[in-house]
N, C-alpha and C positions, 0 to 999 in steps of 0.2 A: 503494500499499500504506498503511495506515495505520501510525506510528509510534508505540509502545505509550508509554505514561505514564511517566515516569523515576517508579524509585522509595524514593529517596532523594536527599537534598541534593547529594549530590556528582553523583550523574547529571543532576539539574536543572541543576547548574552546566555540568558536559561540556555537553550538549545545548546550550547556551544560546552555549555560545564557540564552538561547532561551525557555531553558525545565524550567528554574524556574522564568520566565517571565510568561510565556502561566501559568506554577501552581498557582502565586498570581492572575494573570488575573483570572484563572478559580472561585479562593474561594470568590475573593475580601479584605478580610482581612487574615491574614495566618502566623502562627510563620514559623521562621526555621524549625523546627524540622518535622514538618507537611509538607512541603515542600520536605522534604530530604526521608520522607516517600513515598510522592506521588511521585517520579519520579529516585527514589531508589537508589540515593547516598548517602554514609555517611555524617552526619552532618557537619564534619569539612570541606567537598568539599563545602558542601554547604554554608557553612557558608563564606566560603573564592570568591565564587559567588556573593554573598548576597552582601559582604561589597565592590565589583567593582562595581555591580548595583548601590549603595548607589553611591557611589563615582560619578560615571557618570551620576548620576540624574535622573536613570530611576525609581527606588523604594526610599520611604519613610519611616519610622520604625513610628509607631502609639504610641507608649508606650506598658507595658506588655500588654497581652491580653492570655485567655487560648486554646492550642492547640485541647485540646479534651483528650489529653493524664492526666497522673501522673505527681505529680512534678510543680517546680513551674514555674510559666507562663512565656513564652517569648515575645519579642517585636514583636507585631505584623508588618508585612510589606504591604505593598499596594502598586500599580503601583503610578508615582505620575499626580496629574493634570497639571503638567507643563511641560515644553520642547517639544520635538516633537508631531505634531497632522499630522491627515489625512482630506486633503480636499477634499471633494468629491460633483461634480455636475452632476446634470440629466439637458437631451437637451430635452424637450418635445414638440409636436406640437405647442402648446398653452403657454408653459410655462417653465421658466427656475430656475431652485433649485441648490443653492450652500451651502454645509454646511464645518464645522469643528470640527474633532471629536478627543479626547485625547484621551491617554492609556487607559486611564479605560473604554471606550468607550461611553460615555459622548458626550451627542452635547451642543457644548461650541459658536458658532454662528452661523447662517443661514441667509439668503438671498434667495426671488423666487421674480418673476418677471412673474406677467402676460402679454404676449402678444404673438398674433399670430407669428408662426417662420415658420410656410409653406408658399413658397413662395419668402420667402427672401433670399437671397443670403448667403450662408455659410461666407462667411466674414464677411457680416453686423451682424447674430447672435452669431458668436462666440467672435467678437468684445463688444457686450454687456455682453456675459457672461465671458470675461475677467473681464468687468467693475463690476460684481457680485462676482468675485474669489477675484480681489482685497480688495472690501469691506472688504468679511469677514478674508481676512487676516488681514486687519486692525483691526478688530474684534479680533481677535484668537490673535495678539499680544500685545494688550491691556490686554487680560486677563495670559500673562506671555507662550504663544505656539508659536514654530515658523513650519511653515509646513515640512513634509516631502516628499511630494508629491503633486500629483494631478492626481486624476482619474474622467473618465466623464463617464457617462453612455447618449448613444445613441440612440433611437428608428431603428437601421435597422443593416445591415451586417458589421461584421469587420473583415478585413484580422486579422488571428492571430497572436500575437506579434508584433502589429502596430500600429499606430496611425491612417490609413486611413480606412475609412468609404468607404465601395461597393458600398452601396446602401442604403439608406432610404426612400423608395417610399413616404410617410408620410410626408417627411421633404421635396421631391425631390431633393434630393440629389445623387451625383453618383460621385468616386473615390475623395473624400477628405478627403486632410491630415490636422486632425486636429489641427498637430502641428505646421502647417504654419502660420495658423491664431489665435492662443489661447495663448497669454500671460498668464504667472501665474509661478507658484512653478514649479520643475522638480525635479525628475522624471517626465513622463507623460505616463498616461496608459488609453487607449480607448478600450471599450467594450458594448457590447450590453447591454440594459437596464434590460433586462430577466433575463440577466447572474447577472448582478451587485445583481437584486433583490431576484435571487434565492439565492448568496453566503451569504447575508444577512439573508433570511430564515434560513439555513442549520447552519449559527454561534447561531443564535437563539435557534435552534433545540440542538444543541450541551450543551449550557448550560443549556437548561432545561433537558438532558437524551434523549431525544428523538432522533431516527434512520434517520441517513443522506441519506435516501432513499426516492427519490418523485419527481415527476414534479409538478415545479410550475410554474401556469397560472399568467397572468397580462395581464390589460387589459389598454388602453388610448383610443387615435384612432383606433388604430389597436391591434395587439392579439400579445403578446410574450411569447413564453414559452421556460423553461430550464431544463434541465435532470441531478438530482445527482442520482448516484451508489456508493454506498459503503461510499460514503462523499466525492467521488470527482464529480464534477463539468465535463460533457460529453460537450467537445466543437466540436468534429470532425475535419477530417482534416483539414480543412481550418480554422475554429473555425465558421463555419455557421450554427451547429447543433441546433435545436431547433424551427423551424420558421413554428408555430402549427400554424397562423394564415394564411398561406396561404398553408394550406391542404383542400383539396377541399370536399365541403361538400353535392354541389349541382353542379355537374360538368355542369350541363346547365344553373347555376346561373347565375347574375349579374357580369360585367367585374369588374376585382379589379386591383388597381394601381401595383400590380407587374405583372401583363402581364396575368395574368392566368382567371378564372374562377369562380363563386361557391366556392371561398375561403370563409374559417370560420369566417374571419375581419368581411365580408358583411353581416354577420346573428347576430353574437355575439359583435363586435369590441360596442366601444361607440357611435360614430356617428351611426351606424345601429341601437341599441335599440334605442336610442332616437329619432330618425329619426319615426322607426316603431311603437313607442307608443306616437308618437305626439306632443313631449317636442320639445318646442323651444329652439333651440343652440345659437342662437345669442343675447340674451334677454341681460340686467344686472345680471352682476356677472357672465358671461361667464360660460365654463365646469363646475366647480365646482355646481351654482346655476342650472342647468340644471338638473345634475346629484340627486340633495337634491331634486329637483322637481319631479322628476321619481321614488323615492325611495316613498316620502310621498303619491306619485298617487299609490302606491303598498299596501302601507301601509294601502288606503283607501278603497280597492279592485277593483281600478279603468279597466275595464273591455281591454281596450287598453292595461296600462302598463302591466296588468299580461299575454296579449298576448305575449308581445311583449319580454317578461322576459323569457316565457314558452318556445318560439322560440327559442331564446337565449341558453337557458340549452339544449336545446335538439341537436342544433349543436354540442356545445360544447361536449356533451357525446358523439355525432359520431363520432367528431374528438380526441377525450381522447381514445378513444376504442380501435381505431386502436393503439396510441402510448402506452397502457397499454397492448395488446396484442403481442406487440413487445419486451416490456421491462421489461413488470412485475412488476412495482415499487409496496414498500409499501404505498405510500401514494399520493392522486392527493392534492395540495395546491393552492386554490382561493387567490390571493392577487392584489394589485390595485385599481379600481373602483370595480372591481367582487367581491371582500370582501364587499364592503358594501351592494353588491345585491343579498348575497349569499343565503340567506333566500327564493329568488322567483327562486334561478337560478338552486340549488342543487335535488329538485323533479323531473327533465325533465331530467337534467345530469347525476344522479344515475338510473333511468330507461333506459335511452337507453347503460348507463357502464352493468347493469345487463341484456339486453337482447343481449349485442354485443360481453361482452366479452367471450372468449374461454374458460380459464380455469376454472376448477370448485370450487366451496366454494365462498367467499364474495367478493365482488370488494374490489378492493384499499379504504384504509380510505380516507375519503371525508373532508379536513378540511381547515378552512378559516384561513389566515396570521392576527398575530396581527401588524405587521409590516404595511399592508395597502398600500399607496401611497407613502410614505417615505422609502419604499425599494430600489428602484434604488439606491438615492443619498445617504443614509446609507451604501449599501455594499460597494458601489463605495469609499467613506471616511476610512470604515474598513477595506479595502483592502490593504488601502496606512498604519494603523496602523499595520495589521498583517506580512507588510514588515517590520517593526521599530523592532517589537517582535521577526520575525523569524532570524533576523541580526544584534542586537542592535549596533555590532562594529564603524559600520561608523556615527553613529549618535552619540555615543559615543564622539569621534574621535572633531565632528565638536564643542561641547562645548566648 
């Protein structure tokens, strides 16, 4: 997507400061000369921008380091591990997670609480989440960090550019404004957990030099998906794009919490797979223990576990074939709990894609996320960090 030309001197300065920060972020440790070469500005211009960012506390100098060219080594630059940080939170059906991520992308504080959230009032859940946010904020402060904002991932539909959860079937939330009940840093951003998970995957793939063109699928109790095309998250008119879990794979199948029947979640959601495999979900250790038991049974070749995972893989393949035919992505990425079960899901999934994909040639690359279940909270926190990197001036002024 083309970046519009800056309309003022301030916008030009903000854009160039941001370009320098992203260049340093992408390299880790880098010289002024290398930054200038990467962003296409003169060394003198970059040096002026760097000095401003050093004074504002966004960059630090690490001492002499080679830039890869000839001549004397310059002082290596790096993003600071102090100052602004992103606070990211995830509301799951049976857990809450909050983390703080610094400008270097490192997790500096984390709190997790295992608790059933389905059936609890939104106010009660968000009050407990606010307590976790406060603890993470205190821990981050002790490490020399200050929150630049809070982003929250939820398993439901969120109205675009708002903090309102329109519907979260697996939490039984309807028209809930998170901002009304959640204390903590501002500004506050709320988005679907699959969107934040996909953004975390996108930014990781960009760092690894992989194309930003994929469908990201993740599972908890329900199944979420997000579509990234040409490096951009596809949100839809209202922000509701990506509800793969509610694509029907068996029109006359079991009723779903969304009001439909035969939805993908009823065959490939965590609860459905664990139930089909005969794994107890209410024992000691909760969800994590149940998933570990399912994996252990699959590794032992347990027929019930293997059959449940084959059924889930087939259902995923049917639903994804429709998305692949519609969008023609380069890759399909399995994240969340699906990542750990990929060895037993992928054969049936790939077989369905091979059978149902209309375009000639190979099906999209099938990949497993390296981020796993931490994707939504990390994506949320990194979204705040990227806000700082994209427009550092307000955060410099707050110093």
